[in-house]
C-alpha positions in Angstrom: 158.1 101.2 154.9 158.8 97.9 154.6 160.9 98.5 157.4 163.5 101.2 158.9 166.0 101.2 162.2 168.7 100.7 163.1 168.6 96.6 161.4 167.0 97.6 158.0 165.6 100.5 156.4 163.6 99.9 152.7 160.7 102.0 151.6 158.5 101.0 148.3 156.9 103.6 146.1 154.6 102.9 143.5 153.3 104.3 140.9 150.8 102.6 138.3 153.5 102.2 136.2 156.7 102.7 138.5 157.8 100.7 141.4 161.1 101.9 143.1 162.4 100.8 146.3 165.0 102.7 148.6 167.5 101.7 150.1 167.5 97.8 151.2 168.5 96.6 154.4 167.2 93.3 154.5 167.1 89.6 152.6 164.9 87.9 150.3 162.8 86.4 152.3 162.3 88.9 155.0 161.7 91.8 152.0 158.5 89.8 149.7 157.4 89.1 153.9 157.2 91.6 154.1 155.6 92.9 151.2 153.1 90.0 151.6 152.2 91.0 154.6 151.0 95.1 152.5 149.6 92.6 149.8 152.2 94.3 147.2 152.8 91.6 144.5 156.0 93.1 143.1 157.4 91.2 140.0 159.1 94.2 139.5 161.2 96.9 140.6 162.4 99.8 137.8 165.1 101.1 140.1 167.1 100.6 143.5 167.9 104.0 144.9 170.6 103.9 147.7 170.6 106.6 150.3 174.7 105.6 152.0 176.5 102.6 152.3 176.0 101.0 156.3 175.0 98.1 156.4 171.3 98.7 157.8 171.0 100.8 153.9 172.8 98.2 151.6 172.9 94.8 153.9 170.3 92.8 151.7 171.6 94.4 147.9 172.8 91.5 146.7 170.2 89.4 146.9 167.8 92.1 145.6 169.9 92.6 142.6 169.3 89.4 142.2 165.8 88.9 142.9 164.6 92.1 140.0 167.8 92.3 138.0 166.9 96.2 138.5 168.9 99.0 138.0 171.1 100.8 141.0 171.1 104.1 141.6 173.6 106.0 144.3 176.3 108.8 144.1 180.1 107.6 142.5 181.4 107.5 146.6 178.8 105.7 147.8 179.7 103.2 144.9 182.7 102.9 145.6 182.1 102.5 149.9 179.8 99.7 148.5 182.2 98.4 146.3 184.3 97.1 149.2 181.6 96.2 150.9 180.1 93.9 149.3 181.9 93.0 146.5 180.7 90.0 144.8 177.3 92.5 144.0 179.8 94.1 141.6 181.7 91.1 140.2 178.3 89.5 138.5 174.8 91.2 139.6 175.1 94.6 138.0 172.3 95.1 135.1 173.0 99.1 135.3 174.3 101.0 137.3 173.3 105.1 136.8 175.3 107.3 138.8 173.6 110.0 140.6 175.1 113.3 142.4 173.4 115.6 145.3 171.0 118.5 143.4 170.5 116.1 141.0 166.8 116.0 138.9 166.2 112.9 137.6 163.2 110.6 136.5 162.8 106.8 136.7 159.2 106.5 135.2 156.6 108.6 136.0 158.5 109.9 139.3 160.6 113.1 139.4 163.7 112.2 142.0 165.8 114.7 142.9 168.4 113.9 145.4 169.7 116.0 148.1 172.8 116.1 150.6 172.4 115.0 154.3 174.9 115.6 157.1 176.3 112.3 157.6 179.0 110.0 158.3 178.9 108.7 155.3 181.0 108.9 152.1 178.3 110.6 150.5 175.0 110.2 151.8 171.9 111.7 150.4 167.7 112.6 151.0 165.5 112.0 148.6 162.4 114.1 147.1 160.0 112.3 144.4 157.3 113.3 142.7 154.8 112.2 140.4 151.2 113.7 139.4 151.4 116.8 141.4 152.2 114.6 145.0 155.7 114.6 146.5 157.3 112.9 149.2 160.0 114.1 150.6 162.1 110.8 152.3 165.5 112.1 154.7 167.5 110.1 157.6 171.0 109.1 159.1 171.3 112.6 159.2 173.0 115.0 162.9 171.1 117.9 162.5 168.9 119.0 160.0 170.0 122.0 157.9 168.6 125.1 156.4 168.5 123.8 152.4 167.2 120.5 154.0 164.7 122.2 155.4 163.8 123.9 151.9 163.2 120.8 150.8 161.2 119.1 152.8 158.1 121.4 152.2 155.4 121.7 150.4 155.4 117.3 151.0 151.8 115.6 150.8 154.2 112.8 152.8 156.9 113.3 155.1 159.2 110.8 156.1 162.3 112.2 159.0 164.9 110.3 160.9 163.6 110.9 165.2 166.8 108.4 166.2 167.5 108.7 169.8 165.9 110.0 172.3 168.5 112.4 174.6 168.3 110.4 177.9 168.1 107.0 177.0 171.1 107.7 175.0 173.0 108.6 177.2 172.3 106.7 180.2 172.5 103.7 178.2 174.8 101.1 177.6 176.4 102.2 174.4 180.0 103.6 174.2 181.1 106.6 175.0 182.5 106.9 171.3 179.4 105.4 170.4 177.3 107.9 172.2 179.7 111.0 170.6 179.3 109.1 167.2 175.6 109.4 167.5 175.2 112.7 169.3 177.6 114.6 166.9 176.8 117.0 163.9 177.0 113.7 161.1 175.1 111.4 164.0 171.3 111.2 164.2 168.5 113.5 164.9 167.2 113.2 168.0 163.5 113.0 169.7 164.3 116.7 170.2 166.0 118.4 167.6 162.9 116.5 166.1 160.5 118.7 168.4 162.6 121.9 167.8 161.9 121.7 163.8 158.3 120.8 164.0 157.5 123.2 166.5 158.8 125.9 163.9 156.5 127.3 161.0 159.5 128.7 159.3 161.0 125.0 159.6 158.2 122.4 159.3 155.2 123.6 157.0 153.0 121.6 158.2 151.7 120.2 154.4 152.3 117.1 154.7 149.2 114.4 155.1 151.5 111.6 157.2 154.3 112.3 159.0 155.9 109.2 159.4 158.8 109.8 161.9 161.4 106.8 160.9 164.9 105.2 161.8 164.2 104.7 165.6 167.3 103.0 167.7 165.2 100.6 169.4 167.9 100.5 172.1 167.8 104.2 172.3 164.3 105.3 171.6 160.7 103.9 171.5 157.6 104.6 169.1 155.6 106.0 172.0 158.7 108.7 173.2 158.4 109.4 170.2 155.0 110.3 169.5 154.7 111.8 172.5 157.6 114.2 171.9 156.7 115.1 168.3 153.0 115.7 168.8 153.8 117.7 171.8 155.6 120.0 169.3 152.9 119.7 166.7 150.6 121.1 169.7 152.9 124.3 169.9 152.5 125.2 166.3 149.9 128.4 166.3 146.9 128.4 164.9 147.3 129.9 162.1 149.7 127.2 161.1 148.5 124.2 163.0 149.3 120.4 161.5 146.6 118.7 160.6 147.9 116.0 159.3 148.7 112.7 160.5 151.4 111.5 162.3 152.8 108.1 162.1 155.8 106.0 163.4 157.5 103.6 161.3 158.7 100.1 163.2 161.8 98.2 162.7 159.7 94.7 162.4 156.5 95.1 160.6 155.9 97.9 157.5 154.0 100.6 157.8 150.7 100.3 155.8 150.6 101.8 152.8 150.0 105.5 152.2 147.8 106.2 149.0 148.3 109.9 148.1 
């Protein structure tokens, strides 16, 4: 993950043949700096996938499309919302648009992609799973709760990237206006550390198959990496021995890219 949080989100998925970006929340200069920090010289991007139209996920899209001239993958309602937010992007920068929808399977190069619906206050928000050479990556952030169907999509992931947005007490006593707090806490808001803890401790929900479990989209004001990690680790420790998680727990940052994860 090049960046993850309320100020910008970008994830790079790379095989020997295919390179995808999920979301485009940073500008050109910062994106290139993050790529350089992980020693990734990405001269060609084969696709940019957008989860939803909120600016922390698409604000850098005009520059990204200008830099790489890559096809854009998004749902039709998300495309419509982005047209209103970023009119210059759709006036001159598009090389190609692939309209996708929740429930759809499609391939970009040697990566098989599945889009699935998530509960968030956007036009048509989606999460993704990616498969290549028997390996599965699941990415889901920006959801107010964990529907059973989302849990199904996450099972079997070798790498699971999961939102752990806020600490409930920090949010309640924090400086956000009450209307914003209500939005975050709603069923179309964001996952709290507590909600993630309940999911991770339940063998019926989280199968613990992942080699890497990445906590993502942490709020800078209403969470911190230590709190999120401790909450998740305590939940994993509550699992029965026969369903123990033996992978690595990581926390993505807004400020520095996560080290590359090889699967």
